[in-house]
C-alpha positions as CSV (number, residue, x, y, z in Angstrom):
1,M,0.0,0.0,0.0
2,E,1.2,3.4,-0.9
3,L,0.1,6.2,1.4
4,L,0.0,9.7,-0.1
5,L,-1.0,13.1,1.4
6,D,-3.9,14.9,-0.3
7,T,-2.8,18.4,0.7
8,A,-0.7,21.4,-0.3
9,N,-0.1,22.6,3.3
10,L,3.7,22.8,3.8
11,A,3.5,22.3,7.6
12,A,1.4,19.2,7.3
13,I,3.5,17.8,4.6
14,K,6.7,18.3,6.7
15,Q,5.0,16.9,9.8
16,W,3.8,13.7,8.2
17,T,6.7,12.9,5.9
18,D,9.0,13.2,8.9
19,C,7.2,10.3,10.8
20,L,5.0,8.3,8.4
21,P,6.0,6.2,5.3
22,I,4.6,8.7,2.9
23,A,4.9,7.8,-0.8
24,G,3.9,11.1,-2.3
25,V,1.7,14.2,-2.3
26,T,-1.4,14.9,-4.4
27,S,-3.1,18.2,-5.0
28,N,-5.9,19.7,-7.0
29,P,-7.4,23.2,-7.5
30,S,-9.7,22.8,-4.5
31,I,-6.8,21.8,-2.3
32,I,-4.8,24.7,-3.5
33,K,-7.7,27.1,-2.7
34,K,-7.3,26.1,1.0
35,E,-3.8,27.6,1.0
36,G,-5.0,31.0,-0.4
37,K,-3.5,32.9,-3.3
38,I,-0.1,31.3,-3.2
39,D,2.9,31.7,-5.6
40,F,1.9,28.5,-7.3
41,F,5.1,27.2,-8.9
42,N,7.2,28.3,-6.0
43,H,4.9,26.5,-3.6
44,M,5.0,23.3,-5.7
45,R,8.8,23.5,-5.7
46,Q,8.7,23.8,-2.0
47,I,6.6,20.7,-1.8
48,R,9.1,18.9,-4.0
49,S,11.9,20.0,-1.8
50,L,10.1,18.7,1.3
51,I,9.3,15.3,-0.1
52,G,12.4,14.8,-2.4
53,K,12.6,13.0,-5.7
54,E,12.0,9.6,-4.2
55,R,8.3,10.5,-3.5
56,S,5.7,11.2,-6.1
57,L,4.2,14.6,-6.7
58,H,0.8,14.9,-8.5
59,I,-0.3,18.3,-9.9
60,Q,-3.6,18.8,-11.7
61,V,-4.2,20.7,-14.9
62,V,-6.9,23.4,-14.7
63,A,-7.5,23.9,-18.5
64,T,-10.6,22.2,-20.0
65,E,-9.6,22.3,-23.6
66,Y,-7.2,19.7,-25.2
67,E,-4.4,22.0,-26.4
68,E,-4.5,24.0,-23.2
69,M,-4.4,20.9,-21.1
70,L,-1.2,19.9,-22.9
71,S,0.1,23.5,-22.3
72,D,-0.6,23.2,-18.6
73,A,1.2,19.9,-18.4
74,K,4.2,21.3,-20.3
75,R,4.4,24.3,-18.0
76,I,4.2,22.1,-14.9
77,V,7.0,19.8,-15.9
78,T,9.1,22.8,-17.1
79,E,8.7,24.7,-13.8
80,I,8.9,21.6,-11.4
81,D,10.4,18.5,-13.1
82,S,9.6,15.7,-15.5
83,D,8.9,13.3,-12.6
84,V,5.6,15.1,-11.7
85,Y,2.5,13.1,-12.3
86,I,0.1,15.3,-14.3
87,K,-3.5,14.9,-13.0
88,V,-6.1,14.9,-15.8
89,P,-9.8,14.4,-15.3
90,V,-11.3,11.4,-17.1
91,N,-13.7,13.0,-19.6
92,P,-13.6,12.8,-23.4
93,V,-11.0,15.6,-23.8
94,G,-9.1,14.4,-20.8
95,I,-8.7,10.9,-22.2
96,K,-7.4,12.4,-25.4
97,A,-4.9,14.4,-23.3
98,I,-3.9,11.4,-21.3
99,K,-3.1,9.4,-24.4
100,E,-1.0,12.3,-25.8
101,L,0.9,12.9,-22.5
102,K,1.8,9.2,-22.3
103,R,2.9,9.3,-25.9
104,Q,5.3,12.1,-24.9
105,G,6.6,10.0,-22.0
106,L,5.1,12.0,-19.2
107,K,3.6,10.5,-16.0
108,V,-0.1,10.8,-15.7
109,T,-2.7,10.4,-12.9
110,A,-6.3,10.0,-14.2
111,T,-8.6,11.7,-11.8
112,A,-12.3,12.5,-11.1
113,I,-13.2,8.9,-11.6
114,Y,-16.8,8.1,-10.6
115,T,-17.7,5.2,-12.8
116,E,-16.2,1.8,-13.6
117,F,-15.9,2.5,-17.3
118,Q,-14.0,5.7,-16.7
119,G,-11.5,3.6,-14.9
120,Y,-11.4,1.1,-17.8
121,L,-10.7,4.0,-20.2
122,A,-7.9,5.3,-18.0
123,I,-6.3,1.9,-17.8
124,A,-6.6,1.5,-21.6
125,G,-5.2,5.0,-22.1
126,G,-2.1,4.1,-20.2
127,A,-2.6,6.2,-17.0
128,D,0.0,5.5,-14.4
129,Y,-2.5,6.0,-11.6
130,L,-6.3,6.2,-11.6
131,A,-8.0,8.1,-8.8
132,P,-11.6,7.0,-8.0
133,Y,-13.4,9.3,-5.7
134,F,-14.5,7.0,-2.9
135,N,-16.6,9.3,-0.7
136,R,-18.1,11.2,-3.6
137,M,-19.1,7.9,-5.1
138,E,-20.8,6.8,-1.9
139,N,-22.6,10.2,-1.7
140,S,-24.0,9.5,-5.2
141,N,-25.1,6.0,-4.2
142,I,-22.4,4.4,-6.2
143,D,-20.7,1.2,-4.9
144,A,-17.1,2.5,-4.6
145,K,-15.9,-0.8,-3.1
146,K,-17.2,-2.8,-6.1
147,I,-15.8,-0.4,-8.7
148,I,-12.3,-0.5,-7.1
149,A,-12.4,-4.3,-7.0
150,H,-13.5,-4.5,-10.7
151,L,-10.7,-2.1,-11.7
152,A,-8.2,-4.1,-9.8
153,K,-9.3,-7.2,-11.7
154,E,-9.0,-5.3,-15.0
155,I,-5.5,-4.2,-14.2
156,E,-4.6,-7.8,-13.4
157,R,-6.4,-9.2,-16.5
158,T,-4.6,-6.9,-18.9
159,N,-1.2,-7.0,-17.1
160,S,-1.5,-3.2,-16.9
161,T,1.1,-1.2,-15.0
162,S,-1.7,1.2,-13.8
163,K,-2.3,1.6,-10.1
164,I,-5.5,2.5,-8.3
165,L,-4.9,5.6,-6.2
166,A,-8.1,5.9,-4.3
167,A,-9.1,9.4,-3.2
168,S,-11.8,11.5,-1.6
169,F,-12.1,10.1,1.9
170,K,-13.9,11.3,5.0
171,N,-12.9,8.7,7.4
172,L,-10.4,5.8,7.9
173,G,-13.1,3.2,7.5
174,Q,-13.4,4.2,3.9
175,V,-9.7,4.1,3.4
176,N,-9.5,0.6,4.9
177,V,-12.3,-0.6,2.5
178,A,-10.5,0.9,-0.5
179,I,-7.3,-1.0,0.3
180,Q,-9.2,-4.2,1.0
181,S,-11.0,-3.8,-2.3
182,G,-7.7,-3.7,-4.3
183,A,-6.5,-0.1,-4.3
184,Q,-2.7,-0.2,-4.4
185,A,-2.5,3.4,-3.1
186,V,-4.6,5.9,-1.2
187,T,-4.3,9.6,-0.8
188,I,-5.8,11.2,2.3
189,G,-6.2,14.7,3.7
190,N,-4.7,16.0,6.9
191,E,-8.0,15.6,8.8
192,V,-8.1,11.9,7.9
193,V,-4.4,11.4,8.8
194,N,-5.2,12.8,12.2
195,Q,-7.8,10.0,12.7
196,I,-5.1,7.4,12.5
197,F,-3.9,7.9,16.0
198,A,-7.0,9.5,17.5
199,M,-8.2,6.4,19.4
200,P,-7.7,7.2,23.1
201,A,-6.7,3.6,23.8
202,I,-3.5,4.1,21.9
203,N,-2.2,6.9,24.2
204,Q,-3.6,5.0,27.3
205,A,-1.6,1.9,26.3
206,V,1.6,4.0,26.0
207,A,0.9,5.7,29.4
208,D,0.3,2.3,31.0
209,F,3.6,0.9,29.7
210,T,5.5,4.0,30.9
211,K,3.9,3.7,34.3
212,D,4.8,0.0,34.7
213,W,8.4,0.7,33.6
214,E,8.8,3.6,36.0
215,S,7.4,1.6,38.9
216,I,10.4,-0.7,38.6
217,F,13.2,1.5,37.3
218,G,12.1,5.1,38.1
219,Q,11.2,8.0,35.9
220,E,14.7,9.0,34.8
221,Q,16.1,5.6,33.7
222,K,15.5,4.5,30.2
223,I,16.7,1.3,28.6
224,Y,19.7,2.9,27.1
225,Q,20.7,4.2,30.5
226,L,20.7,0.8,32.3
227,N,23.9,-0.4,33.7
228,N,25.4,-3.7,32.4
């Protein structure tokens, strides 16, 4: 499982990449909006600096016409680097752009996937990642679990190198279901990351262990301080 951060907040990215096995960072115009009117390319370069080249960075085009999508993609890789995954919505013009970007040798994440056949098209178009919107599907009475499972089977059936990067989560339960259904990667926002360790029993267990240790060896003596 690859765990990606769905945020453009520099503090959150630094915090979580320092302690969690983060595989990359995803963003879209709605996520960018949360950061205000930023210096876009400089901000993206700061994210790249924080996560390094060993982690993936996914940046979405905002153009809606074919040629302009390609121009957005070209500008992104020129300003950042050629390892950026260009996020392209899976609609008719987007599929056309995905095919061309892959022909040019660029990395592509097919996004805004709500239906099974959108996913099939993204796989056939050569997308490196496809991002089904889990919570948004559920809100539209679409069986996100079933769609992810079917897409995983299609990837296996066709020996595709595409990966399912499930997105749009409101809680950890949805994330777990997406992984269980066959998603190779998930991208989650800061509010969902915070849920990972929110269970009070976790902190209580740590407190109990500390109390038991200190009852024998005292508050100041840790394992590395013990005498031979």
